[in-house]
N, C-alpha and C positions, 0 to 999 in steps of 0.2 A: 123411294126416299122416306125416311122416318119423319114424323111430324105432320101436322095438318096443313101442308103447303098445296098450292094449286097443282093439279096432277099433270104437269108437263115438265120437261127437263129444264133445269137451271132457273127455277122460280124462287131461289134463295141464294144468298151469297155463297161463293165457293161450291155451287152446285147442290148445296144441302147443308143441314146443320151439323153433320159430322165433319164438315170442312175438308173433304178429301181433295177438292179441286178437280174431281173426276167427272167428265162429261158423259155420264151413263145415259144411254138412250139417244145420244146425238151422234150422227155419223161424222167421223174425223175428216181432216183436210185431205188425207190420202195423197200427199205430194209425191209425184213420180219423177224419175230421172228426166231432166230437161225442163221441169217446171220450176217456178219460183213464186215469189210473193210480190204484190203490188198494192199500194195505197189507193183505194178506189174512192174514198170520200173522207173529208176532214171537217170537223166542227171545232171551232175555238170555243171551249166551254169552261170558262174560269169561274167557279171551281165546281168539280164533280167528285162525288164519293163512290157511287155504285152504278153499274149498268146491270139491268135485270131483264130477263125474258119472262113472258107470260104465255099467251097462245102463240102459234106460229105467226111471225111477222109483227108481234107486239114487243117493242123494245122501250124500256123506261130508264130514265136517269135521275138520280137524286142530286139536286143542285143547291147551292148556297153561295153567298159572298164570303170572302175571307175577312175576318175582323182586322181592323187597322192596327190594333195593338197586340196581335198574336193570339195563340190559342188560350182558351180558358179566361179571357179577359172581357172584351166588349161583346154584347149579345149580337146574334145574327138572326135572320129568318131563313127559311128554307122552302123549297118547292120541288115538285116532281114534274118532269117533262116526258111526253111520249114522242119518240123520234121515228122518222121514216127509216125503215131498216136498210134501205139502199143508199139514200142521200144524206142521212143523219139530220135532215131538217126537222125543226120542231113542228109537230102537227097538233099538239094539245099541251096544255099546261095547267097545273093546279094553281089556285091563288097562292100568294106568299103567306107562309104559315109561321107562327111563332116557334122559335127554337130555344133561344137563350145562349149561354156560353157555348162556344163551338169546340167540338172534336169530331172527327169523321163519324157520321151516323150510319144508319142501316135501312134496308128496304127489302121487302119480301111480298110475294103474291100468296095470299091465304086461300085455303080450301073453300072459304065462304064467298070467294069471288073478288074480295077487296085487295087493294094494295095497302100494306101497312108500312108506316115510316116512323122511325125513332131518330130524332136529331135534337141535340142539346138536352133540355129537360122536358121535352114534349113528345108525346106519341100522337099520331094522326092516322085515321082510317079514311081511305079514298076509294071511290068507285074506279073501275077500269077507265072511265072517261075523265077521271081526276077531279070529280066533285067531292067536296068534303062531307063525310058522313058522321064522323065523331072525332073528338080531340080530348086529350087528357094531359094535365100538367103533373109531372112526376114529382115525388116528394122531396128529392134532394137537389139543391141548387148547384149541380155540376153536370157536365155533359154525360149522356148515356150512349155508350158506343155500341149501338145496334141491339139485337135481340135474337132469340130463337123461338120457334113455335113447337109446342108439345103435341103429342098424339091427340090429346083432348081439345086442341085448338087454342089453348092459352098462350099468351105471349109472355116470355120471361126476359127481363132487361135489368141492367144495373148501371150505376154511375161509374165514372172512370176519372180518377185524379191523375190525369196524364199531363205532362210527362213527369211530374214530381213523384208520384207513387207514395204519398205520405198518408192520405186519409183512407180508412177502410171503406169498402164499397157496400152499397145498400141495394138489395134486390127487390124488384117489384114484379108481381104476376098480374096480368091484365086480361079481362074478358075480351075476346076478339071482336065482339059486336059493339059493345059500349065503350071499351077501353077502360072501364072502371076496375079497381083492384078486386081480385077474388081471394086475396090472402093479405095479411098484414105485411108491411115491409120487413125484410130480414137483413140485418147487418152482418156482413162477413167479418171474420176475425182480423182480416188484414186487407190492404188495398189489392185490387185486381185491375191491371191495365189491359190485359188481353180481352178480346171478344169471347163471348160464350160459345160453347158447342153443346150439342145434344144428340142423343140417339132416339129421341121421341119421348122418353120418360125421364132418363137421367140427364142432368145438366152438369157440365164440367166447367169449372172456373179455375184458371191459373192465377194464383195469388203471387205476391212478391217473394214468398219463401216456400209455400206449399201449394199443392193442387187439391181442389175440393170437389166433391160430388154432392149434388143436391137433388131432392125429389119433391114433387108436389103431393102432399097428403090431402087428397080432395075431400075425404071424409072429415078430417079435422080442419080443413080450410087454411092450411099453412104450408110454407116451404120449409123443408127440413134438411139440415146438413148431416151427411154421413160422418159420424164421429170416428169410425173405424178405418175409413179409407182416406188418408191425407198424406200422400207421398211428399216428402220434403226434398227440395233440390237446392237449398241455400238461401241467398247467394253468398259466396265468399267475398272478401273485400275487393277482389278484382273483377267480379261479375255483377250483372244487374238482372232485373226481373225478366220473366218469360212472357211470351206472347201467345197467340191463339192456338188452342189445342186441336188435335185431330183424333177422332175416335175410330179405331178399327174394331174388328170382332173381339180382339183379345187385349189391346193396349190403348193407352193414350200417349200421343207423341206431341212434343212442343220444343221450341228453341228458346234459349235465354239471350242475354246481352241485349235487351230491348232498349236500353237508354242510349241516346245518341244526340248529336247536334245537327240533325238533318237540315239541309237547305233545299236547293233544287235537285240534289241527288243525295244518295246515302253513302256513296263511295267516300271512304276516308273520314267518316263522321263518328266512329265509335269513340266512346269516352272512357270506357273501363279497359284496363290493360290486358285482360285474359282473352283467349280465343273464344268464339261463340261455340256453344255445344248443342247437339240434338239429344233430347231426353226422351225416354219412354218408360212407362210404368204399366204393370199388369192391372187389368180391370178387376181381377178377382182378389188378389192379396196386396196390391199396391207396391210390390217389389219394383225397384227402380234401377235403371241403367242409363249411361250417357256416353257419348263419343264426341270428340272434336270434329267440327265440320271442315275447317281449313287448316287449323293449327297455327294460324297467324294471329299476332297480337291486335288488340283493339277491334275485335270483330263486333259486328252488330247486325240486327235485322228487326223487322217489326210486323211479321205476318206468320201464318202457319206453314209448316212443311206440307208437301203433297203426298198422296197415298194412292197407289194403283192396286186395287184389291185382286186383280187377276194375276199379276206377276208378283204380288206382295213386295212392291218396290216403294221405298220411302225416298223422297227428294227433299233436300234441305240446302240452304245457301247462307253464305256469309256475305251480306250485301255491302258491308264496310270494306271488304277486301276483294270483292268481285270473284268469288269462288262458288260454284254450284256443284253438288255431289249427289250421288244416288247409291243406295244400298238395297240388298234383298234381305227381307226378314225371314230368318230360318229359326223356328222356335221362338226363343226370346232373344236371339242374337241378330245383329245387323252385320251382314257380310258385304264389304265394299264391292261396288259394281262399276262405277265410273266417276271421274272427276274432271271438271272443266275450270281451269284457272283464268280463262279469257271470256267468261260470260258474267257480266255485272248485272245480276238480276236482283230486284227488290220487291216486286208486286206479288199479288196472289197468283197462283199457278193455274193453268188449265191443262188437264191430261185427257187425251183421247185414247181410251183403252183398245178400241177396235182397230185403229190404224197405228197404235204404238207411237203416238206423237206427244210431245211435251212443248207447250207454248210458254216462252220466257221473254223477259225483257233483257236488254243488253246496252247499258248506258255508255255513251262516248263523250269525252270532255276534252277541250283544248288544254294542253299541258299547263299553260301559264295560269289558267283559272283554277286548276286543281291544287296549286301550291297553297299550303296552309295559311301563310301570311296574306297572300292576295285574296284567298277565300274569306278569311276573317274580316278583312277590310271592306270587301264588296258585299258581304252578306246583307247588311241593312239597306244600302242603296239599291241593290238588285231586287230585294223584296218589295220595295216601293215601285221601282220602274217596271217590274214584272207584271204589274196590274194593267199595263197598257198592251193591248193586242198588237199594235204596230211594233213596239219594242220587242215583244216576244218573238214575232216573226223575224226581226232583224238579228236576234241573238242566236239563231239556229246554227250559224257557222262556228260558234264558240262552244257549243255543246248541245247534243240532242239524244233522244232515245232511239233504240232499235227494237223491233220485234223479231224474234227468231223462233224457229220450230226445230226441236232436237228429236233425234230418235230416242224414245223412252228407254230402250234396253241397252243402248251403246253410248248415248250422249253425243253422237255425231250430229253436226248441223245439216239439216235437210234443206233449209232455205232461211233467208233473213232479208229484212228490208228496213231502211231508215224511215222513221216516222217523224213528222214535223212537230215534235213536242220539246220545248226547251226545259221541261221538267221531267225527271225520271218518273216512271209509273210506280206508285206505291200501293194502290188500292185494288179495285175490283173490275177487271175486264170481263168479257163474256164470250161464249161461242156464238158464231153467227147462225143463220138459218140455211146456209148452203155450204159451199167450200170457202168459208170466210170466218173471220174472228173480229171481235170488236176490241180494239186497244183503248185503254183509258188511263189518263194521268190527271194531275191537278189542273192542268191547263187545256187538255186536248182529248178529243174522242176521234178515233179513226176506224174506218172499216178496211180491213186488210184481206185481200182475196188471193186465192191461188191463180196463177196465170201461166 
C-alpha cells in the first residue's frame, strides 16, 4: 500500500489511498457450490461512517450523531469505538470529540501506530486503546471529508461544501504526530465534493469541473497544484459533479452525477437528467475519455468505482437506477465485460482478487414507498422517526438492504443475504478476519459469514 499506513491490510478506507476497493493480502470468501451467507452478528449503530481494520482482530468504527437539522448545519461531536470482531460489541471507546458541522468523515491507522480521525473541521490522533494524543482545529469552518496519508507520513485533508458544491475547497497538510500544519493552507480553484486519493506522493482531487493533481514540496514547505495536468470533464447542464477518484498505474477513474436527493436509499434520487458516466484520464498527459454506465436518465452515485489490478477490471454503478457494470481496461479503452440491471448498489466496493469475488449491496424497497409522491411526503417524518431503534426494526418489512457476492469476472451471483438495515449502505464496509465481511450502513453494522 502506498502512504505511511499501518502495515496490515485494510488500514485505510477502500483498502488504501488509491481507493481500489481491492482486498490485497486478505484471503477471499471462497464461496463454493452449496454454500451461502448468513448474518452472524448485528449492531444497531446509528450513525457510523467507516469500519477500519488494524492488527488481526482489531476492528474500529467511526461514530457520530446525526444533526437534527441536516448536513452542514448544527454541529456534532464524534468518537471511535473498538468492536469485538465476532459479536460487534463495543469493547473500548474514545471520549466524545469535537467535530463541528457534519459530513461523513474518515479514519485510518497510521504507520506511527496511531488511529487518525478527521470529522467536521477537527483532526484527532488516538492511541490503539483510543486515548486522545493530539487534536487540531482545521482552518475552514466546513466539514472535511476524510484525508490521505503520504509516503512521508503527512496527512492531507480538505473541506467539502456538500451537497451545494459552491465554495472552493481549502487543503491542509498536517504533521502525523502533532497534527499541526506543515504547509500553509492551499485554496483549490473550485469546489471538490469528492474524497481525496493518493499514490503516496501525488494527491488527486476531483473538482466540480476539473481533476487536479497536487504534490507536497517539502523543501519549500508548501502544497503545489500541477498546472499542466487538469483534465476537464464538464459538467454540462444535465450533469453534476464527480466523486472519489481511483488511481491505477496509468489512469485516474471517477464517476459523475454526484448530486442527488438521497434519503434512506439512493434509488430514484438523481436530480440531473443525464445518465451517469464513468470517466478516465491518463496520468501522463491528462487525455480523457468517458462512457455511460447504465444509459438511463437521472443517474447518480456518490462513491468511487472499483479496480481489480490483476484482471484490469473496472466496476462502476448507477445507484439511482440500480445498475452495476464491469469493463476490462485494454490500453486506454474500456471493453464491456458484464452488466447487472438487478443489483441496486450504492456503497464502497470490496474486491477479493484471489477468489475473484465482488461484494456489493442490493437495496430492496416496498413498491408504495418508492413512489415519488409518497417518498417526498414521507422523507421528513421518516427522517425523524428513523432516529428510534424500535421504529427502525419495525420498518424492515417496508425496505431493507442486502449483501451480495458476485463473480468478479462474470457478474453472476454466488450468494446473497438480507441484512437488517432500514437504510441502504452508502459508505465504508470492510473485509472480515476469516470467511466473513463487515456490512455497514448509516444505521447498522453486520458481520456476514459464509455458511
